[in-house]
Every structure is written in C-alpha cells, then in structure tokens.
C-alpha positions in Angstrom: 12.8 -9.4 16.3 12.7 -7.6 13.0 11.9 -3.9 12.6 9.4 -3.2 9.8 7.0 -0.5 8.8 3.4 -0.6 7.7 2.3 2.3 5.4 -1.1 3.5 4.1 -1.9 6.8 2.4 -5.2 8.6 1.7 -5.3 11.8 -0.3 -5.4 13.9 2.9 -2.9 11.9 5.1 -0.2 9.3 5.2 0.7 6.9 8.0 3.8 4.9 8.5 3.8 2.7 11.6 7.0 1.2 12.8 6.6 -2.2 14.5 8.7 -5.0 15.8 7.8 -8.5 14.6 9.3 -12.0 15.1 11.3 -13.5 12.3 9.0 -15.4 9.9 6.2 -12.9 10.1 4.1 -12.5 7.0 2.8 -9.3 5.4 -0.7 -10.0 6.6 0.4 -10.7 10.2 2.4 -7.4 10.2 -0.6 -5.5 8.9 -2.9 -6.9 11.6 -0.3 -6.5 14.4 0.2 -2.8 13.4 -3.4 -1.8 14.3 -3.8 0.0 10.9 -7.0 -2.0 10.1 -8.7 -0.4 13.2 -7.4 3.0 12.3 -8.5 2.8 8.7 -11.6 0.6 8.5 -11.9 1.1 4.7 -8.9 -1.2 4.2 -10.1 -4.5 2.7 -7.2 -7.0 2.5 -9.4 -9.3 0.4 -9.6 -6.8 -2.4 -6.7 -4.3 -2.0 -3.2 -5.0 -3.2 -0.2 -4.9 -0.9 3.5 -4.5 -1.6 6.9 -4.3 -0.1 8.8 -1.2 -1.3 6.5 -0.8 -4.3 6.7 -4.4 -5.4 3.3 -6.2 -5.3 3.4 -9.2 -3.0 1.0 -11.7 -1.5 -0.3 -11.5 2.0 1.7 -14.7 2.8 5.1 -13.1 1.8 7.6 -13.4 4.7 9.1 -10.1 5.8 12.8 -9.2 6.2 14.5 -6.6 8.4 13.5 -3.0 7.6 10.9 -4.0 5.0 8.1 -1.4 4.4 4.7 -3.0 3.9 2.5 -0.8 1.7 -1.3 -1.1 1.4 -2.5 0.3 -1.9 -5.8 2.1 -2.5 -7.8 1.2 -5.7 -7.2 3.5 -8.6 -9.9 6.0 -9.1 -9.1 6.6 -12.8 -7.5 4.4 -15.4 -3.9 5.8 -16.0 -4.2 5.1 -19.8 -7.5 7.0 -20.0 -5.9 10.0 -18.2 -3.0 10.1 -20.7 -5.5 10.0 -23.6 -7.5 12.8 -22.0 -4.4 15.0 -21.5 -3.2 14.4 -25.0 -6.6 15.4 -26.4 -6.6 18.6 -24.2 -3.1 19.5 -25.3 -4.0 19.0 -28.9 -6.8 21.6 -28.6 -4.6 24.1 -26.9 -1.9 24.3 -29.6 
C-alpha cells in the first residue's frame, strides 16, 4: 500500500485527505477513493486540471509513495490582465 494525499482548496477552506492506495493506483482512482468528490460536488474532473506537487498531470498518471494529488479550481481572472491592471493603477498613483 502507498500513502498519498488528495488536496482541494476553496477560498474559504482547504482539505487534505490522507489515504492508502494499492501500488499502481492512478490519480483519478485516488481522487474517487478519497471521497472528495462527494464532499465537494462542484469538482468536475472532465474540465478541471489536476496535478501532483504543483505539476499538471493526467488523470491516468500512476502515483508513488507520499504523492499529493491536487485538484485545481479554474482561474477567475487572467493573471496577465491582473498584472496590467496593477501596473496601470501604480502609474496613476506616482
């Protein structure tokens, strides 16, 4: 058995669920086994990205001992646009 974690965060809370899985378990299998989909019904594995320690991976990626599976929420704002907006605002303030 391998020890892994499944993590998901919303603005108001973060959950990290430790689970034991058999060797050869995929990211998707670990997510489903963890019960996190029932806890957070807004998670849509068909559209949301997942990763292992901040590295985007596919749902068929095989896990290793102590991996942390992360389920990412869609971005609400484009990071490039936010930088442009901050730069414009800083330009006005000087």
